[in-house]
C-alpha positions as CSV (number, residue, x, y, z in Angstrom):
1,M,-1.4,-14.8,80.5
2,S,0.5,-11.5,80.5
3,V,-1.2,-8.1,80.4
4,G,0.7,-5.1,79.1
5,A,4.3,-4.7,77.9
6,P,6.6,-7.8,78.0
7,I,8.8,-8.0,81.1
8,S,11.6,-10.4,81.5
9,E,14.0,-11.1,84.4
10,L,17.7,-10.3,84.0
11,W,18.9,-11.2,87.6
12,P,19.1,-13.3,89.7
13,N,17.2,-15.8,87.6
14,P,17.3,-14.8,83.9
15,S,14.1,-15.8,82.3
16,P,13.9,-17.4,78.8
17,G,11.0,-15.1,77.8
18,P,8.4,-12.7,79.2
19,L,7.0,-13.2,82.7
20,D,3.3,-14.0,82.9
21,D,1.2,-12.3,85.5
22,D,1.4,-15.2,88.0
23,T,5.2,-15.2,87.8
24,L,5.5,-11.5,88.1
25,T,3.2,-11.5,91.1
26,A,5.5,-14.1,92.7
27,R,8.5,-11.9,92.0
28,Y,7.0,-9.2,94.2
29,G,4.8,-11.1,96.5
30,R,3.7,-10.3,100.0
31,A,6.1,-10.3,102.9
32,D,5.7,-12.7,105.9
33,L,6.1,-9.9,108.4
34,P,4.7,-6.3,108.6
35,H,6.3,-4.5,105.7
36,L,6.5,-1.0,104.2
37,R,7.2,-0.9,100.5
38,M,8.0,2.2,98.5
39,N,7.2,2.5,94.8
40,F,8.7,5.2,92.6
41,V,9.5,5.9,89.0
42,T,12.5,8.0,88.0
43,S,14.3,9.1,84.9
44,I,17.9,8.0,84.1
45,D,19.1,11.3,85.5
46,G,17.1,11.0,88.7
47,A,14.1,13.2,88.0
48,V,10.9,12.4,89.9
49,S,8.6,14.1,87.3
50,V,8.3,15.5,83.9
51,D,6.4,18.8,83.5
52,G,5.5,18.5,87.2
53,Y,3.9,15.1,87.2
54,S,5.2,11.5,87.6
55,A,2.9,10.4,84.8
56,G,5.4,11.8,82.3
57,L,7.9,9.1,83.4
58,S,5.5,6.2,83.6
59,G,5.2,3.9,80.6
60,Q,3.2,0.7,80.2
61,P,5.6,-1.6,82.1
62,D,5.7,0.7,85.1
63,K,1.9,1.0,85.1
64,R,1.7,-2.8,85.0
65,V,3.9,-3.1,88.1
66,F,2.1,-0.1,89.7
67,G,-1.3,-2.0,89.4
68,L,0.3,-5.2,90.7
69,L,1.7,-3.6,93.8
70,R,-1.7,-2.1,94.6
71,M,-3.2,-5.5,94.3
72,L,-0.7,-7.0,96.8
73,C,-1.0,-4.4,99.5
74,D,-3.3,-4.0,102.5
75,A,-2.9,-0.2,102.7
76,L,-1.9,2.4,100.2
77,L,0.0,5.3,101.9
78,V,0.3,8.7,100.3
79,A,1.1,12.2,101.4
80,A,-1.6,14.8,101.2
81,G,0.4,17.0,98.7
82,T,0.8,14.1,96.3
83,L,-2.9,13.1,96.7
84,R,-3.9,16.6,95.7
85,H,-1.3,17.3,93.0
86,E,-1.6,14.0,91.2
87,G,-5.4,14.1,91.5
88,Y,-5.9,10.7,93.2
89,R,-9.2,9.0,92.6
90,A,-10.8,6.2,94.6
91,I,-8.5,3.2,95.0
92,R,-10.3,0.6,92.9
93,L,-9.1,-2.7,91.3
94,D,-10.5,-4.6,88.3
95,E,-12.4,-7.9,88.8
96,R,-9.4,-10.0,88.0
97,R,-7.3,-8.4,90.8
98,R,-10.2,-8.4,93.2
99,A,-10.7,-12.1,92.6
100,W,-7.0,-12.7,93.3
101,R,-7.3,-10.9,96.6
102,R,-10.4,-12.8,97.6
103,A,-8.6,-16.1,96.9
104,Q,-5.8,-14.9,99.3
105,G,-8.3,-14.1,102.0
106,L,-7.8,-10.3,101.6
107,A,-10.3,-7.5,101.5
108,E,-11.3,-6.8,97.9
109,Y,-9.7,-3.3,98.0
110,P,-6.7,-1.9,99.8
111,T,-7.3,1.0,102.3
112,L,-6.2,4.4,101.3
113,V,-4.1,6.1,104.0
114,V,-3.3,9.8,103.7
115,V,-0.6,11.6,105.8
116,S,-1.5,15.2,106.5
117,G,-0.2,17.3,109.4
118,T,-3.0,19.8,109.0
119,A,-5.8,17.4,107.9
120,N,-6.6,20.1,105.3
121,L,-8.2,17.7,102.8
122,D,-11.2,18.0,100.6
123,P,-13.9,15.4,101.6
124,A,-15.4,15.8,98.1
125,Q,-12.3,14.6,96.4
126,A,-13.1,11.3,94.7
127,A,-10.3,9.5,96.7
128,F,-12.6,10.0,99.7
129,A,-16.1,10.6,98.4
130,D,-16.0,7.5,96.1
131,A,-13.8,5.2,98.1
132,P,-14.9,1.6,98.3
133,V,-13.2,1.3,101.7
134,R,-13.2,4.0,104.3
135,P,-9.9,5.8,104.1
136,V,-7.6,6.7,107.1
137,V,-6.0,10.1,107.6
138,L,-2.8,10.1,109.8
139,T,-2.5,13.6,111.2
140,R,-1.4,15.6,114.2
141,T,-3.2,15.3,117.5
142,G,-5.7,18.2,117.7
143,A,-5.5,19.1,114.0
144,S,-8.5,21.0,112.8
145,A,-10.1,19.0,110.0
146,P,-12.5,20.7,107.5
147,P,-16.3,20.0,107.8
148,G,-17.3,16.7,106.4
149,L,-13.9,15.0,106.4
150,A,-14.7,12.9,109.5
151,E,-17.8,11.6,107.7
152,V,-15.7,10.0,104.9
153,A,-12.5,9.1,106.6
154,D,-11.1,7.9,110.0
155,L,-8.9,10.7,111.5
156,V,-6.0,9.3,113.6
157,G,-3.9,11.7,115.7
158,C,-0.2,10.6,115.7
159,G,2.1,13.1,117.4
160,D,1.7,16.8,118.5
161,D,4.2,18.8,116.4
162,R,4.3,16.5,113.4
163,V,2.8,13.3,112.3
164,D,4.6,10.4,114.1
165,L,5.0,8.0,111.2
166,A,6.1,5.1,113.4
167,A,3.0,5.5,115.6
168,G,0.9,5.7,112.4
169,L,2.2,2.4,111.1
170,T,1.6,0.8,114.5
171,E,-2.0,2.0,114.3
172,L,-2.4,0.6,110.7
173,R,-1.0,-2.8,111.9
174,R,-3.4,-2.8,114.8
175,R,-6.1,-2.5,112.2
176,G,-4.7,-5.5,110.3
177,L,-3.0,-3.5,107.6
178,D,0.4,-5.1,107.7
179,Q,1.5,-4.8,104.1
180,V,1.8,-1.1,103.3
181,L,2.6,0.4,99.9
182,C,3.8,4.0,99.8
183,E,3.6,6.0,96.6
184,G,5.2,9.1,98.0
185,G,5.8,11.9,97.6
186,P,9.4,12.8,98.1
187,Q,9.0,14.5,101.5
188,L,7.1,11.4,102.9
189,F,9.8,9.1,101.4
190,G,12.5,11.2,103.1
191,A,10.7,11.2,106.5
192,L,10.1,7.4,106.4
193,T,13.8,6.8,105.5
194,A,14.9,9.1,108.3
195,A,12.8,7.1,110.7
196,D,14.2,3.8,109.4
197,L,10.8,2.5,108.4
198,V,11.4,1.6,104.8
199,D,11.7,-2.1,104.2
200,E,11.6,-2.2,100.4
201,V,12.0,0.1,97.4
202,C,10.6,-0.8,94.0
203,L,12.1,1.6,91.5
204,S,11.3,1.9,87.8
205,V,14.0,3.6,85.7
206,A,12.5,5.1,82.6
207,P,14.8,5.3,79.5
208,L,14.5,9.1,79.5
209,L,16.7,12.1,80.3
210,A,14.5,14.7,82.0
211,G,17.1,17.4,82.2
212,A,17.7,19.9,85.0
213,G,14.8,21.1,87.2
214,P,12.7,18.3,88.7
215,G,13.5,17.1,92.3
216,R,14.6,13.6,93.4
217,I,12.3,10.8,94.7
218,S,13.4,11.6,98.3
219,A,13.5,15.0,100.0
220,G,13.7,16.5,103.5
221,D,16.2,16.6,106.3
222,P,19.5,14.6,105.8
223,S,19.5,11.1,107.4
224,P,22.1,8.3,107.6
225,A,22.8,6.2,104.6
226,R,21.3,2.7,104.9
227,A,22.1,-0.4,102.9
228,L,19.2,-2.0,101.0
229,P,20.2,-5.2,99.1
230,L,19.1,-5.6,95.5
231,R,16.6,-8.5,95.1
232,H,15.8,-8.5,91.4
233,V,16.3,-6.7,88.1
234,L,13.6,-6.9,85.4
235,L,13.7,-5.4,81.9
236,A,10.7,-4.3,79.9
237,G,10.6,-4.3,76.1
238,D,10.7,-0.5,76.0
239,G,14.0,-0.4,77.9
240,T,12.4,0.4,81.4
241,L,14.4,-1.2,84.2
242,L,12.3,-2.5,87.2
243,L,14.5,-2.8,90.3
244,R,13.5,-4.2,93.7
245,Y,15.6,-3.6,96.8
246,A,14.5,-5.1,100.2
247,R,15.9,-5.8,103.6
248,R,14.4,-9.3,103.6
């Protein structure tokens, strides 16, 4: 049974009709090795937001894949700025998706992981206060967290001058969080790319021209270009393209 807008495959295996949930899940799947997957939505002209928020680009097909990727991951990685700006709530899944995770031997919910160099986070934000699984904060060693944050999250020091993302991923994998889904923002995407830590990019292209102004999905210091092979092209009924690029 399919939920949401119809999505079909254009390449490499054109589908005769819409993909059901099981087939769509198989198209994305879980990697056999520790894996970092990025998920972003963009306009045709490369904008990362409309009126300052990514929600202006996200239609029903993108939201369907967005929910699916959360179901598949062990940890959901997000930058502190994105967590605050986008108003993240607790990472919860519906019963159908929790049942799928139980059947795969996974925890019912993925673990929220927040990257913050200062650890200046609000412990009362629902993403922490209402979390079904204790979140993790990757921060600098010696960062001064606000009162109450350590009561609702595990604080992990990774690096002195800035958050060492490679060390942070190593710590997540030590905790058994091998399949990491990152939802940004652009600065974190740029830093992960510069450190050559990105294994996969899932990119939704909304059929929309956003115009000048909004930034790109990646930002920060320049880094070498890296090849990332195209793995599939899906098309939604509203014209949204769903692209998946991955090393393996």
